[in-house]
N, C-alpha and C positions, 0 to 999 in steps of 0.2 A: 504493500498499500504506499509505503514512504516512498519507493522508487517512481511510483505511477505520479505522486503529488511532485517530485524533484524534476521530473520529464514535462511536466505540464507548465511549472514556473520556467524551466530552460526555454521552451519553447513560445511562451508568453514573452518572456524580453526578446527574444529575436524578433517576433511578430510586431512588436511595438517600434521596432528600428527600421522596419522595411517603408520605402519610400511611397509603396502603393499597395492594395489589397486585393490584386486580381487573381486569374485562376493559373497563371504560371507561378504565383506565388503560393498560392494553397497546396500545388503540387510540390513545390520546392520545401516547404514546411510540411508536408506529409513524410515525405521520403526523409527528411530529417528526425521527423519523431519517429519513424521505423528504425533508422539507425541509432537511436537513441534508447529504443526499446531493448532492440538486439545487444548493445553494449549493455545495457543493466541487467539483462538476463544471464550474461556469460561472466560477470563482475562484480564485486562488489561494491554498491556504490552509497556513499553516506551523505554527502554534500553537493552542492551545487558545483563545487570546486571541482570535484572528481569528474562530474561532466564536461566542465571548461578544459581538464588536462586533456582527457580524450577527444572530445569532439571540438573543440575550441571556445573562447567565450564568444558571448553574443556579437561583439565587435569584429571578430575574427572571422564569423560568419558571415557577417555583414560584407567585409572584403570579397569573399567567397563569392555571394550573392551577386555582388556589382562586375565580379570577374565572368560569371557565367550567364549575365544576363545581356540580351541584345540592347545596344548603344541607344539605337533610335526608339526602342520601346520605352526604354527608361527615359529618355529625355521627353518624350511626351507624357508619359506619365506624372513627370516632375513640373513640367509645364501645366497640365491639367490640375494638379494639386494646387500649383500656386494661384490658377484661375479661379479655381472653386473656394479658397481662401479669402482672395478678394472680393469676391462676390457675395460671400456670406458677411465680410466686413461691411460692405457697403449695403447689404440689406440689414443690416442690424443697426447702423448709422442712420438709415433711410427711417425705421421702425422707431428709434429712439426721437427723431425729430417729429414724426407723425403724433406719436404720444404727445410730445410737448406742445405741439401746436393745439392738439385737441384739448388738453387740461387747459390751454390757454383761452380758448375760445370759451370753454365751459366756465371757467373763473370770470373769465368778462361778462358773460350772460347773468351768471348769477350776482356779480356786481352791481349790473344795469337795473335788475329788479330792486335790490337791495336800495339803491342809491335813490331810485324813484319814491318820492312822499305820494302813497295812494289817499286821493283827495275824494271825498263823498260831495255829490251835488244832490241837492234835496229836490222832489217836487210834491206836495200834497195837493189832493184831490178830493172832491166830495164824491160818495159813491151812491148811487140813485137805488140800486139793490145788491144785495148780498145773502144768497139763501142760506150760505154756511153761518152765517152770523145770528144772534137772536133778533137783534134790531135790523132791520133792512132798510129803513128809509126815517127821514128826518119827520118827527110827527109828536104827538104829545099822546101820553099814555098814563094813567092813574097819576097825573100832577108832573110827571116827568117826562123832559123832552130826549127825545132819542136820535143822535145822529152817528152816521157811520164814515169813517174817514180813510183814505189809503195814502200811504207813503212811499214812493218809490227813490231809492237810494242808488245813483249810479257811480260806482267807484272808478276813478281813471287815475292814470299816471302824469307825472308832471309834463309828458309830451303831448297830453289830451287823448291818450290811448284808453279806450274803455275796456277795462279788465271783467268786472260782473255786475249785475244788479240786485239788491234785494229789495222787495216790497212787502210791506206788511199792512193789513187790513184790520181795522179796529172798530168796535161800538161803543157808545158812551151813551148812559144815562145821567142826565144833570137837571136840577131844579134852582139853581142860583145859589143854594147854599151847600151843596154837596154834589158830588161826582162818582160814579163807578163804572168800570170797564167791565162790559157783558159778554165780552167774546173778541176773539182774535184769529186771524188765519195769516199764512206767508206764502210766499214764494222766492224762488232766487235762480237765476239764469248767468251762466257763464257766456261771455262775449269773446273770448279769446282762447284760443287752443291750448295756452299755457296755464290757464286756471282751471280749476275742478270743484266744484262744490260737494264737499263731503257731508254736511248735514245742516239741519234747522232745528232750534230750540226755540219754542215759543215760551211766553211767561207774561200773564195778565193779572194784574193786582190794582186795587184802588182805581186811580185814575190814570194810569198808564198801562201800555202793550208794550212788549218788546220782543224783538227776535234776534238771536244770536246765531250767524252764519259761520261753520267752519270752512274754510277755504284752502288750497293748497295751490302752490305754484309750482310748476315743474318745467324746466327748459333743458331737456339732455340730461347731464347728471347733477344739475342744480336744482334744490328742492327747499320750498320755505312754506312752511304752514301757517296760518293765522286766523282770529275770530274777528270778526265784524259785529257790530251791534246797531239796530235800527230801531228809534222807540217814536211811539206815538204818545202823547200827553194831552189830556184834555183838563181846562178850568174849570170850574164851578158855573162860570158862564157861557160854557159852550165853545171856548176857542181852542181849537186844536192846533198843535205844533210840534 
């Protein structure tokens, strides 16, 4: 078993020195291995030094290889090996440059969105009818005035690029001395492929109604998650803002 391991190490050392790994080299190594096995079968071999003395060191064997190899074939092999090394180096450099450019673009995109101040533009409108809300129109009922109002907020960047809109609709009952939010509904819409609406959370209490939207911006590897809240508030006199 030890002789077999020594032979494998010996052949591996020689293989690492060969300038090419073609069929000629495989046959050369096969014959060399057969010679080593034959020697080990007839003699006591305890170390690699014993093989070096009997068959030659890897460097000596390499000289024999060069002496028995066709010069033109060897020259072509060395040229091909040099070409492949240069090609691999060029490919590696191109890949590194490509990754660097890609990361730079992603960072620039992320910084672009981070540096933009997201500004909300509000629009408040009366709602003539809203079936999903308790009070669907302006009227008087049991001494209370009932109104329904809708607020739409358009969130834009500093370059006036619209990202997404959030709309809240709420109904209020008021009598001049008190006010109560009686219901609300909401919706949100993304107007940019980079922005996605993740979810909406409604909250109605006392004289106000609010909607909190979770949104995420993603452009390539750049990702930013945030929340925006839109609120409607009604005064005791029925003024909604």
